[in-house]
C-alpha angles and dihedrals in degrees: 000000000000109000122207136203093251094062118092114240088243086069090053091049095047092047090048095055091046088052091050090051090061087073098043098084112120089352136128103230123211120189130184117225094264095052089046091054092050090047088050090066096038106052106311127228090314087072090061096043092051088052088058104264114163094210140350117216142163116271100246138141087239096057130088139168132248108286089240094057113106101175129063135182115201115194120191122190099193136054108290112254138163095279092052092050091049091053092047090050089052091052092049092047090050093051139051104238126160097179123042127184116189120196115199100201097186106024126251132308104181101357136070126213092251094049093048094049090050092052094049094042090061090063098042095044092050088066100031127025091206094045117132138205123199121188116198133184108219118161103237098136095097121090108202115199094176137352089273103038129062132169133200105219098192089065095051097106098059109137112233096220108048097134108197097337097101102139096103095054112021095072092051093049092047092047090052093053091045091053091052093050092046091058094043091046093211139138114252148189125203125212119191133202114189136013098280092050090049091052089051096055093043089055091042090058088063097053104031122121113225110234125224092207112116103178104054131057132180121197123198128202110199116199128187113232093220093068089076118021093160091076092062100037096047110117089190096066112146092212113105091212090060091052091051091050090052095049107037130057121250121264101257113279096000136108097198111052141050131222133213111170135011100220121089117248091213130024123200112223090208090067099040091125091060096033095129090060092051096052112104131170118263102271147149099264112097117224108180105025132015116242133189093235099102090049089050090051088057101040108031134068117245092258093050092043093056091046092052092048093050091049091051093047096047091052089057097045119112095211137050117289129193105255101201125053133158099223132019111218134180088250091058093051092048089052092053089049092059088076109112090235089078094060092072124100090245091063106029096094092052091047095053092047093050092046087051091056091045090053091054094049090050095046115134087225092063094094091054091051091050091049090050090050092054094047091048092051092047094050091048090056091046092053091058092049107034108023129231105304097066089044093058090049090051092050091050089054090051090056092048094048096036094116094052090049092042091236121152123224086238092061092046092052090052089051090053090051089051093053095049090046095059101040114087134200092281088073113071112205112222109246091211093054091045091054090050090050090048091055092047092051092048091052090048091053090052095046096047098033095126092052097049118109118254095252091061097047093041106036102027107027094026094201130105091201122064113244126162092227093054090048093050091049089050090052090051090050091049093052088051089053089051090053090052090052090050092054096042093103100035094108093053118096092201132045097025090135117066097177124052131201116185097189140345091267096057123072117246113259126210114230114186123232090237093051094051092047096048093045087058093042089054096039113121088224091064096214120203108275104205090168091069116084109196138200122192123218100239148016090255092059090046092054091047090051092050091049092049090055090053094053093040096242123149118290123231118290131201091240093057090101145072096247129025122203119196105195123184112202110215103028141306139228127231090241090058090050088052091049092051092048091050094047095049103036092103100036093103099235135081113272124197125189120211139174143162094255147331113270130208116194091262093049090049089053091049090052090058091058097048117112127218 
């Protein structure tokens, strides 16, 4: 299929999985975690079984097929590297395949098609002289939650603070972008915001394939997550999807969905023999029929979301429903869903999504999240009025009184990240108060050690046994991280301030980095965007750009294209997706929003502690 710049990436992903299914008949299918996450949002395992797959298993060195199976389909959702090939070789050695199809879902990092085919043929031909290996490049690496938002699961574990040690991640990010452009067959410009993004497009320039297309252009704005941590640690986000991500656990081994229960809401009698493989937790991803719910979660307020859901449900009900009601509650929606109409295949995806939303709104942790919202808002206002010193004293008091207020250390650490994210270089943090705060945090780690989540004890404290020294060292490391966050925008001329206060009588308002940037990108005035470092895709464009400078014509602009991609490296929040959609809705071109994962405040905190 020839893709074009006017098609949403969700169309590319759906087509790609339908193409993969053509090779599933009579085959044992093996998926890595990243391909499985993409499949989860584009049909699920049912798609493969209906195409005739004999089994669907994890791609692992410890897995094998039935000895009678002769066909296999291996689907990889990341750029093919040495580790992937080693695992595939183990699977082939453990099994008895004559025919092997290998789907490279995101291109190749350190292997070529020819080299990979030769490696796998050695194993197949050792068992069968007429054995065959086919390697195909089908773009299944993208996980599309909606027509406007896509994620790249294999990049979900990128640490946010990796300084100059980019070797483990930059090639993968560049290979992913290159794979997308190769399938679109378009010309492209890259714009980068932040050191990691700059490293990506410098590496991309070495591996890119120059397109012959003259009519279509895709521009990409790459943004480092670290330049605005407030957006992903803000408990007061008005986006319903963010609230759900805060309150519900992740679907196992994914970075894009949540799970509520482990029993299926609907079982297909046709697949009773493989029922265990078809059971999935109640989640947001539709399997049988697309719904608008995820898009609503990104674009509507909670009140409007519930109203839209109620309207949709009442239209489907078989009996009379009261049309007017003062307040829509989770209990009301659950009552409507008891109608037998919602037990059909046509409605089951909508039912599980609505029940998922209801579960979040009834969560016992909702009161803690609301308290964290209020504290964050109050401290933001206090910063604008009192400066930093009093704020650090207030935060220290919060740590000391956390048990009385029923606040977890995890929540308080997120609030600290928020504070250091919005202050700029104009505010000088008192070293004395920071040392006092460091001591308070260390003591809190020590006192609550047994209640801390694993990622804090493992990645930050690095000690399975509670010792005061280890906890104090962890607090010192955390304060160092906060200082890095505070200085992450210091080299930018624009967008240093993330909260604005017009006068003493008006509350300070947070304005995200992404929102400010995209408002300027889409401004009819086309202001100079010094924050964007750009790289053209060919020597011809470079010469044109240089000539334009000589004759004082307009420089290149991100909107000089047919399709704009805004890609945040390190994770994104639902509220940021909404901001980008609002800023670009009248820009006249298709805009897609991408990232490496969805982030809740706690997941954002975890990403800060990850080591390269």
